[in-house]
Each structure stands twice: as structure tokens, then as C-alpha cells.
C-alpha positions as CSV (number, residue, x, y, z in Angstrom):
1,M,-24.5,17.0,-18.1
2,A,-21.5,17.0,-15.9
3,I,-21.6,15.2,-12.7
4,P,-22.6,17.7,-9.9
5,A,-19.8,18.6,-6.8
6,Y,-22.1,17.2,-4.0
7,I,-21.8,13.8,-5.9
8,R,-18.2,14.1,-6.8
9,F,-17.8,14.9,-3.0
10,W,-19.3,11.4,-2.2
11,L,-17.8,9.8,-5.2
12,Q,-14.5,10.6,-3.6
13,L,-15.1,10.2,0.3
14,V,-16.8,6.9,-0.1
15,P,-13.9,4.6,-2.1
16,V,-11.2,6.6,-0.2
17,I,-11.7,5.5,3.3
18,P,-11.6,1.5,2.5
19,S,-8.8,2.2,0.2
20,L,-6.8,4.0,3.1
21,I,-7.7,1.0,5.3
22,V,-6.5,-1.8,2.9
23,T,-3.4,0.4,1.8
24,V,-2.1,0.6,5.2
25,V,-2.7,-2.6,6.1
26,V,-1.0,-4.0,2.7
27,L,2.2,-1.9,3.3
28,C,2.3,-3.3,7.0
29,Y,2.1,-6.8,5.6
30,F,4.8,-6.0,3.0
31,L,7.3,-4.7,5.1
32,K,6.7,-6.5,8.0
33,H,8.0,-9.8,6.3
34,K,11.2,-9.6,5.2
35,A,10.8,-12.6,2.5
36,L,8.2,-10.2,1.0
37,R,10.1,-7.0,1.4
38,T,13.3,-8.2,0.1
39,A,11.8,-10.1,-3.2
40,L,12.3,-8.0,-6.2
41,H,8.9,-8.1,-7.7
42,N,7.3,-6.5,-4.6
43,H,9.4,-3.4,-4.9
44,V,7.7,-1.6,-7.3
45,I,4.3,-3.0,-5.8
46,I,5.5,-1.3,-2.2
47,L,6.5,2.0,-4.5
48,L,2.8,2.0,-5.9
49,L,0.9,1.9,-2.4
50,F,3.3,4.2,-1.1
51,V,2.7,6.9,-3.8
52,G,-1.1,6.1,-3.7
53,L,-1.3,6.8,0.0
54,I,0.6,9.9,-0.3
55,E,-1.9,10.8,-2.9
56,E,-5.0,10.1,-0.9
57,L,-3.8,12.0,2.0
58,T,-2.8,15.0,0.0
59,G,-4.8,15.4,-3.2
60,V,-7.7,13.6,-2.7
61,V,-8.3,15.0,0.7
62,W,-8.1,18.6,-1.1
63,N,-10.3,17.4,-3.7
64,I,-13.2,16.3,-1.4
65,Y,-12.8,19.8,0.6
66,F,-12.9,21.8,-2.9
67,Y,-16.1,19.5,-3.9
68,R,-17.7,19.9,-0.6
69,N,-17.3,23.6,-0.1
70,G,-16.5,25.2,-3.5
71,I,-13.2,26.9,-2.8
72,A,-9.5,25.9,-2.4
73,P,-8.9,24.9,1.1
74,V,-5.9,27.4,1.4
75,S,-6.6,30.4,-0.7
76,T,-3.0,31.4,-1.4
77,T,-0.3,30.8,-4.4
78,V,1.8,28.1,-2.5
79,F,-1.0,26.1,-1.7
80,C,-2.3,26.2,-5.1
81,C,0.9,25.2,-6.7
82,T,1.5,22.4,-4.1
83,W,-2.1,21.2,-4.7
84,A,-1.2,20.7,-8.6
85,F,2.2,19.6,-8.2
86,M,1.2,16.8,-5.5
87,D,-1.6,15.8,-8.0
88,S,0.5,15.5,-11.1
89,I,3.4,13.8,-9.4
90,T,1.3,11.0,-7.8
91,I,-1.1,10.0,-10.7
92,V,1.8,10.4,-13.2
93,S,4.2,8.5,-10.9
94,N,1.4,5.9,-10.5
95,Y,0.9,5.4,-14.0
96,I,5.0,4.8,-14.6
97,L,5.4,2.6,-11.9
98,M,2.7,0.4,-13.1
99,T,4.0,0.6,-16.7
100,W,7.5,-0.5,-15.4
101,A,5.8,-3.4,-13.2
102,S,4.2,-4.5,-16.6
103,I,7.5,-4.8,-18.2
104,E,9.7,-5.9,-15.4
105,R,7.6,-8.9,-15.2
106,H,8.8,-10.1,-18.6
107,V,12.4,-9.6,-17.0
108,L,12.0,-11.5,-13.9
109,V,10.3,-14.5,-15.5
110,F,12.2,-15.4,-18.8
111,H,15.5,-13.2,-18.4
112,S,16.5,-13.9,-14.6
113,D,19.8,-13.5,-15.7
114,W,19.9,-10.2,-16.1
115,L,19.1,-9.7,-12.3
116,A,21.9,-12.4,-11.4
117,T,24.7,-10.1,-9.8
118,R,24.3,-6.7,-7.5
119,M,25.3,-4.6,-10.4
120,K,22.7,-5.9,-12.9
121,R,20.0,-5.6,-10.2
122,F,21.0,-1.9,-9.8
123,I,21.1,-1.4,-13.4
124,F,18.2,-3.2,-14.6
125,H,15.8,-2.8,-11.5
126,Y,16.6,0.1,-8.7
127,I,17.6,2.7,-11.2
128,P,14.3,2.3,-12.8
129,L,12.5,2.4,-10.1
130,M,14.1,5.7,-9.3
131,M,13.4,7.0,-12.5
132,C,9.8,6.5,-12.2
133,I,9.4,8.6,-9.1
134,L,12.4,11.3,-9.6
135,Y,11.4,11.9,-13.5
136,P,7.6,13.3,-12.6
137,V,9.1,15.2,-9.9
138,I,11.5,17.0,-11.8
139,F,9.2,17.6,-14.8
140,Y,6.3,19.0,-12.9
141,F,8.5,21.1,-10.6
142,I,9.9,22.8,-13.7
143,M,6.7,23.6,-15.3
144,I,4.4,24.6,-12.2
145,Y,7.6,26.4,-10.4
146,I,10.2,27.4,-12.7
147,V,8.9,28.1,-15.9
148,P,7.2,31.6,-15.7
149,C,3.2,31.3,-16.1
150,D,1.1,34.7,-15.7
151,I,-2.3,32.5,-15.8
152,P,-4.7,34.3,-12.9
153,L,-5.4,31.9,-9.8
154,K,-8.8,31.2,-9.4
155,F,-9.8,29.6,-6.1
156,T,-13.3,28.6,-6.9
157,T,-11.7,26.1,-9.5
158,K,-9.8,22.8,-8.9
159,Q,-5.9,23.2,-8.0
160,C,-7.2,27.4,-8.8
161,G,-6.1,26.5,-12.1
162,C,-2.8,26.1,-11.7
163,Y,-2.3,22.8,-14.0
164,S,-2.9,25.3,-17.0
165,C,0.8,26.1,-16.6
166,V,1.7,22.6,-17.9
167,T,-1.3,22.7,-20.8
168,R,-1.0,26.3,-22.1
169,I,1.6,25.2,-24.5
170,P,0.4,22.7,-27.1
171,Q,3.3,20.9,-27.7
172,I,4.0,20.3,-24.2
173,S,0.7,19.8,-23.2
174,L,0.7,16.9,-26.5
175,Y,3.7,15.2,-24.6
176,D,2.3,15.2,-21.3
177,S,-0.9,13.5,-22.7
178,I,0.9,11.1,-24.7
179,A,4.0,10.4,-22.9
180,H,2.5,10.6,-19.1
181,C,-1.1,9.1,-20.0
182,I,-1.5,7.6,-23.3
183,L,1.7,5.5,-23.9
184,P,1.6,3.7,-20.2
185,A,-2.1,2.7,-20.4
186,F,-1.2,1.2,-23.7
187,T,2.1,-0.3,-22.4
188,I,0.4,-2.0,-19.4
189,V,-2.7,-3.6,-21.3
190,I,0.0,-4.8,-24.3
191,F,2.6,-6.2,-21.6
192,S,0.2,-7.7,-19.2
193,A,-1.3,-9.5,-22.0
194,A,1.8,-10.9,-23.6
195,L,3.0,-11.9,-20.3
196,F,0.0,-14.0,-20.1
197,V,0.5,-15.3,-23.6
198,R,4.1,-16.2,-23.5
199,V,3.7,-18.2,-20.1
200,L,1.2,-20.4,-22.3
201,C,3.3,-20.9,-25.1
202,Q,6.0,-21.7,-23.3
203,K,4.1,-24.5,-21.4
204,Y,2.8,-25.7,-24.9
205,R,6.5,-25.9,-26.3
206,I,8.0,-28.1,-23.5
207,H,4.9,-30.3,-23.9
208,Q,3.5,-30.0,-20.3
209,R,-0.4,-30.0,-19.4
210,I,-1.6,-26.6,-18.8
211,D,-3.4,-26.4,-15.5
212,W,-5.3,-23.1,-15.5
213,R,-5.4,-23.3,-11.4
214,N,-1.9,-21.9,-11.6
215,Y,-2.8,-19.1,-14.0
216,K,-5.7,-18.2,-12.2
217,K,-3.9,-15.8,-9.7
218,M,-2.1,-14.2,-12.7
219,A,-5.2,-13.9,-14.4
220,Y,-6.6,-12.3,-11.5
221,Q,-3.9,-9.6,-11.3
222,L,-4.0,-8.9,-15.1
223,L,-7.5,-8.6,-16.0
224,P,-8.4,-5.8,-13.2
225,I,-5.5,-3.8,-13.9
226,S,-5.8,-3.7,-17.9
227,F,-9.8,-3.0,-17.1
228,L,-8.8,-0.1,-14.9
229,Y,-6.4,1.6,-17.4
230,T,-8.3,0.8,-20.5
231,V,-11.8,2.4,-19.2
232,L,-10.7,4.7,-16.8
233,V,-7.3,6.3,-18.0
234,L,-7.2,5.8,-21.9
235,P,-10.3,7.3,-22.8
236,P,-9.9,10.9,-21.2
237,M,-6.3,10.8,-22.2
238,I,-6.9,10.5,-25.8
239,M,-9.5,13.4,-25.4
240,Y,-6.6,15.6,-23.8
241,A,-4.5,14.6,-26.9
242,A,-7.1,15.7,-29.3
243,Y,-7.4,19.1,-27.3
244,S,-3.8,19.4,-27.2
245,G,-3.4,18.6,-30.9
246,G,-6.3,21.5,-31.8
247,L,-9.5,19.9,-31.3
248,P,-11.7,22.7,-29.9
249,R,-12.6,22.1,-25.6
250,T,-16.1,22.7,-26.2
251,V,-16.2,19.1,-28.0
252,A,-17.1,16.5,-25.2
253,A,-16.5,18.9,-22.6
254,E,-18.7,17.5,-20.0
255,Y,-17.8,13.7,-20.8
256,Y,-14.0,14.9,-20.4
257,S,-14.8,16.4,-17.3
258,D,-16.5,13.4,-15.7
259,A,-13.7,11.2,-17.0
260,I,-10.7,13.0,-15.8
261,F,-12.7,12.9,-12.4
262,F,-12.8,8.8,-12.5
263,V,-8.6,8.5,-13.1
264,H,-8.5,8.8,-9.3
265,W,-10.2,5.5,-8.7
266,V,-7.3,3.8,-10.1
267,I,-5.3,4.7,-7.1
268,F,-8.3,3.5,-5.1
269,F,-8.3,0.0,-6.6
270,T,-4.7,-0.5,-6.5
271,P,-4.3,-1.9,-2.9
272,F,-7.4,-4.2,-3.6
273,A,-5.5,-5.8,-6.7
274,C,-2.5,-6.1,-4.5
275,V,-4.7,-7.9,-2.1
276,I,-6.0,-10.3,-5.0
277,S,-2.3,-11.2,-5.1
278,L,-1.7,-11.8,-1.7
279,P,-4.1,-14.8,-0.9
280,E,-2.4,-15.8,2.5
281,L,-3.2,-11.9,3.9
282,S,-7.0,-12.5,2.7
283,I,-6.9,-16.0,4.7
284,K,-5.2,-14.1,7.7
285,C,-7.9,-11.2,7.6
286,R,-10.6,-13.0,7.1
287,N,-9.7,-15.4,10.4
288,A,-9.4,-12.0,12.2
289,I,-12.5,-11.0,11.4
290,Q,-14.5,-14.4,12.0
291,F,-12.3,-14.5,15.5
292,W,-13.6,-10.6,16.2
293,H,-17.3,-12.1,15.1
294,R,-17.1,-15.1,17.6
295,R,-15.7,-12.9,20.1
296,H,-18.6,-10.5,20.2
297,T,-21.7,-13.1,19.7
298,V,-23.9,-13.0,22.4
299,V,-24.5,-16.5,23.7
300,P,-27.9,-17.4,25.1
301,I,-27.4,-18.1,28.9
302,K,-29.5,-21.3,30.2
303,L,-31.6,-20.4,32.8
304,L,-31.6,-22.9,36.0
305,T,-34.8,-23.6,37.6
306,V,-34.9,-24.0,41.4
307,N,-37.2,-25.6,43.3
308,R,-38.4,-23.5,46.1
309,P,-39.6,-25.6,49.4
310,N,-43.4,-25.8,50.1
311,V,-44.5,-23.7,52.9
312,H,-47.0,-26.0,54.1
313,Q,-44.0,-28.8,54.4
């Protein structure tokens, strides 16, 4: 049985509020400190947070309205196309950026000479980041706005059915599922695990004692990312590819509908994964909360007893 609309409403409203707060806090922290803002390994994280913030303020808000009222927020063709376009480019950009982050970490750790000069940094760092954003924008703009699509709009369905303009062609649908979803999920898991293994192997080759405390932070970063993409993204995208390859849409239709719904949770949890990699930010937030708690704690006032004179004296 598919998850009812009113439950989907709460399943997106409840996590998006803390996710928005944490996203803004982490972004401000990155942009405020020059050392963090200029570090190459933080650029992809900043872009991920920006893309997630845009999706939460547009696509997620429109989805919440739809699940609450059962109709599109604005019943026009322009809005429906914009809804499908924003949902598509933000989610796919998130996948591609995370994929590039898992690959670039190998470059930063083991091939830092590739980024030694300004030209090399432009080729191997800035151009891939720009392509991670521009490619989804160009692809979905062409498929939704340029390629003719005569599918009638239904304002009582999510995105008014506009995403069918991408899935109506089996070859394009198969490419969309494999290139934009399945391949990024596999790449993220494989390259993240490979980085951890390569670091340990290099430590072993140079005969240094492995201190697991030094790798605890890396494990905390890799395990949530691998878990999220393996559990939330990979299964529905395999079903999407199977449908594109000819599997009847009636097979596991309710599971596919529910699994696609939880794909947004990858964006919800991304800022919390960033907080794990910033222990100094966690300490500052904890100190701020404790300071606020101390200021608002009611201190009992000691009552002073006054000896009143005896009226008979």
C-alpha cells in the first residue's frame, strides 16, 4: 500500500525545517571563514549546500503544498514546467556533485600535484564543478522546454505530469536513470570506500602504526553517504531503469512510488553530514546552546528573614 498523501506531507515538513536551519548555519560558517571558503575540498560542499537550499525552498515547498491540498500550487503550464525543471536539476546536480566529491578526494589526497598551478586548478577543479551544475540545467531545459511534448497536464498529480516529457521516450528514460542516478550512486559508494582502503594501505606500506582515531572522522563522513545513496537512491533508480527497459509499470508500482518519495531525504541529511566533518562548528553550537540555557535558567532567590520588633518592648 502506498504512503498516503497526508503522511507524505508530514514526512517532508518535519525534516525540512531542521535541515533548512542547519544548511543556513553551515553555509554561513563556510562563507564567513576565509580559510574554509578558499579550501579546494570545501568548494563542492558549499555547492551541495546551495543546491540543497534551492531545492528545499522551491521543490520541497511545492511538494508539501501538493501533499497537503492535492493540487498544484499554481495551475498554469509555466509553473508546472518550472516545478519539474527545478526538482530535476537540483536532485541530479546533487547526485553529480556528490559523485565528483568522492572522485576529487582521491585527487586531493594522492595526486595533489594535479592542482599545483592556477591552470591545473582551473582544469581539474573549477571546470568539473561548473559542469556538475551546467549539464543538468542544459539537459532538462532541452527535455522540458525545447523538445515538443503533447502530454496533457494534470494539476492533481505531482509536477502536473510534466516529468513524463522526459520519460516518454524509452531511450532517453533509460539514459536518464542510468547516467543521472544509478551510475552516481555506484560511483559514490565505490570511490568513498576505495579512498578509505587506499589510505589504510598507504599507511601499512610505509610501516606506520594505524591510529583509528585519525580515521574516525573519515569513517563518519563515508558511512552516512554510502548508506544514504545505497538505501535511498539505488533501489528506486534500478526500478526506474527496469521500467525504461520494458518492465511493466504495474510491477512493484507502490514500492517505486514510495521509494522515489524518500529520495529527497538525501538532500535533507546532507547538511548534517557536513556538520559531522566540522567538529569545531559542533563545539560552538553546543557552547551557544549551553550559554542560552544558563541565561534562561531560573536561579532561586534566597529569602531573607527580618526580625520584626516586639510590640511589647
